[in-house]
C-alpha positions in Angstrom: -69.1 -15.9 39.9 -71.1 -18.2 42.6 -70.0 -18.1 46.7 -69.1 -21.8 45.6 -66.8 -20.9 42.5 -65.0 -18.2 44.7 -64.3 -20.5 47.3 -63.0 -22.9 45.1 -60.9 -20.5 43.4 -59.5 -19.5 46.7 -58.6 -23.2 47.7 -57.5 -23.7 44.4 -54.8 -20.8 44.7 -53.5 -21.9 48.1 -52.8 -25.5 46.2 -50.5 -24.1 43.0 -47.8 -26.1 42.3 -45.2 -23.4 42.7 -46.3 -22.8 46.4 -42.8 -23.3 48.1 -40.9 -21.0 45.8 -43.9 -18.5 46.5 -43.4 -19.0 50.0 -39.2 -19.0 49.9 -39.8 -15.2 48.3 -42.4 -14.0 50.5 -40.2 -15.1 53.3 -37.3 -13.5 52.0 -38.9 -10.6 51.3 -39.9 -10.1 54.7 -36.5 -11.2 56.4 -35.1 -8.6 54.6 -37.9 -5.9 55.4 -38.7 -6.5 58.7 -35.4 -8.8 59.8 -35.5 -12.7 60.4 -36.4 -12.7 64.3 -39.2 -10.3 63.6 -41.4 -12.3 61.1 -43.5 -15.0 61.9 -44.7 -17.9 59.5 -48.2 -16.6 59.5 -47.1 -13.5 57.8 -45.2 -15.4 55.5 -48.1 -17.6 54.6 -50.2 -13.9 54.0 -47.7 -12.4 52.1 -47.5 -15.2 49.8 -51.3 -15.7 49.8 -50.8 -19.5 51.1 -52.1 -20.8 55.0 -50.0 -21.9 57.5 -50.6 -25.4 57.2 -49.3 -25.3 53.4 -46.3 -23.5 54.9 -45.6 -26.5 57.3 -46.4 -29.0 54.3 -42.9 -27.5 52.8 -40.9 -26.5 55.7 -40.9 -27.5 59.0 -39.9 -23.8 60.4 -38.6 -20.7 58.8 -35.1 -21.3 59.3 -35.5 -24.0 56.7 -36.7 -21.6 54.3 -32.7 -20.5 54.3 -30.9 -23.8 55.0 -33.4 -26.3 53.6 -32.1 -28.8 50.7 -28.9 -29.7 52.6 -29.3 -33.5 51.5 -29.3 -32.7 48.1 -25.8 -30.8 48.8 -24.5 -33.7 50.6 -25.8 -36.5 48.2 -24.4 -34.3 45.2 -20.8 -33.5 46.7 -20.4 -37.6 48.1 -21.5 -39.0 44.9 -19.4 -36.2 43.2 -16.3 -37.5 44.9 -16.9 -40.7 44.9 -17.7 -41.6 41.9 -14.7 -39.5 39.9 -13.5 -41.7 37.3 -9.8 -42.6 36.2 -6.9 -41.6 38.1 -7.4 -38.6 39.1 -6.4 -36.8 42.3 -8.2 -35.4 45.5 -8.0 -32.3 43.8 -9.4 -33.5 40.1 -12.2 -35.4 42.7 -13.2 -31.7 44.2 -13.5 -30.4 40.6 -16.0 -33.2 40.2 -17.8 -32.4 43.6 -18.0 -29.0 42.1 -19.6 -29.8 38.9 -21.9 -31.8 40.1 -23.6 -29.0 43.1 -23.5 -26.7 39.8 -27.0 -27.4 39.7 -28.1 -26.0 42.9 -26.4 -22.9 42.0 -28.3 -21.7 38.8 -28.2 -18.1 37.6 -31.9 -17.7 37.6 -31.8 -18.3 41.4 -28.7 -15.7 42.1 -31.5 -12.6 43.2 -32.5 -15.6 45.4 -29.4 -16.2 46.8 -28.3 -13.0 47.4 -31.2 -12.2 49.0 -30.5 -15.1 51.7 -27.0 -14.3 52.3 -28.3 -10.2 53.1 -30.4 -12.2 56.0 -27.8 -14.5 57.2 -25.0 -11.7 57.2 -27.6 -9.4 59.8 -28.2 -12.7 62.1 -25.4 -13.6 64.8 -27.4 -17.3 65.4 -27.5 -17.3 61.6 -24.2 -16.5 60.4 -23.2 -19.5 63.5 -25.5 -22.1 61.5 -24.3 -21.0 58.7 -21.0 -22.0 59.5 -22.4 -25.3 61.0 -23.6 -26.2 57.4 -20.2 -25.7 56.4 -18.6 -28.1 58.7 -21.4 -30.8 57.8 -20.7 -30.4 54.2 -17.0 -30.8 54.9 -18.0 -34.0 56.5 -20.0 -35.0 53.5 -16.6 -34.8 51.2 -14.7 -36.5 54.1 -16.9 -39.4 53.2 -16.8 -39.2 49.8 -12.9 -39.2 49.5 -13.3 -42.4 52.5 -15.2 -44.1 49.8 -12.3 -43.6 47.2 -10.1 -45.6 49.8 -7.8 -42.8 50.7 -5.8 -42.7 54.0 -7.8 -41.0 56.6 -5.0 -38.3 56.9 -5.5 -37.4 53.3 -9.1 -37.3 53.7 -8.9 -34.9 56.2 -6.7 -32.9 54.2 -8.8 -33.2 50.9 -12.2 -32.4 52.6 -10.9 -28.8 54.0 -9.5 -28.0 50.2 -13.0 -29.1 49.3 -15.1 -27.1 51.5 -12.7 -24.6 51.0 -13.0 -24.3 47.1 -16.7 -24.8 47.4 -17.1 -21.6 49.7 -14.5 -19.5 47.9 -16.4 -20.7 44.4 -20.0 -19.4 45.8 -18.7 -16.8 47.4 -17.6 -15.1 43.8 -20.8 -16.6 42.2 -23.1 -14.7 45.1 -21.2 -11.4 44.6 -23.5 -8.4 43.4 -21.5 -7.6 40.1 -21.3 -11.5 39.4 -23.1 -12.9 35.9 -20.6 -15.7 35.3 -21.9 -19.5 35.8 -20.7 -21.5 38.9 -19.0 -23.9 36.8 -16.6 -21.2 35.1 -15.7 -19.9 38.6 -15.4 -23.2 40.1 -12.9 -24.4 37.0 -11.1 -21.1 38.3 -10.8 -21.5 41.8 -9.8 -24.9 41.4 -7.1 -23.7 38.9 -5.9 -21.2 41.9 -6.0 -24.2 44.4 -3.9 -26.4 42.5 -1.1 -23.4 42.2 -1.1 -22.8 45.7 -0.8 -26.7 47.0 1.8 -26.8 44.6 3.9 -23.9 45.7 3.6 -25.1 49.4 5.8 -28.2 48.3 8.1 -26.0 46.1 11.8 -24.9 47.2 11.7 -21.4 45.5 
């Protein structure tokens, strides 16, 4: 192979279409091995066989490896709630939202999600960022309920219930022993939530 061919091969390997996935997996492996704070972007790129420039084409910083894609979640939640058709209750709309975001939680990515959660749980700053993400998703659900024309008091309660349902389902889905689909767990969580809210209005 000529030197020119070798250079061409190296360049092509750096531009493979799965570069984002390679960077994500390399970053997570390093975060687990060395810790989030001790890992640099240069080390992530090197582990993935790519360049720092390629890293910054896909992520603004190393934190985005853990929290990227939030815009997609927001859109799915808002559209899922606002677009739920028929005479549905707020809890039914929450069910529609959970079904809408199920595409993000594919079983094929379960190992990646578990790695991500391990990294976040080990870092105070990242745990705080995770709480902020939860508040952002709750606000997105509130917007979906507003688009349904609900009163602000109902919007606030429904959004909090929606965030609770989303978080509870995610925790169950990401457990080390789980092999069930996100949608199945979401239905189970929603049924429990409906039973709990009904009990609040019970005189027994």
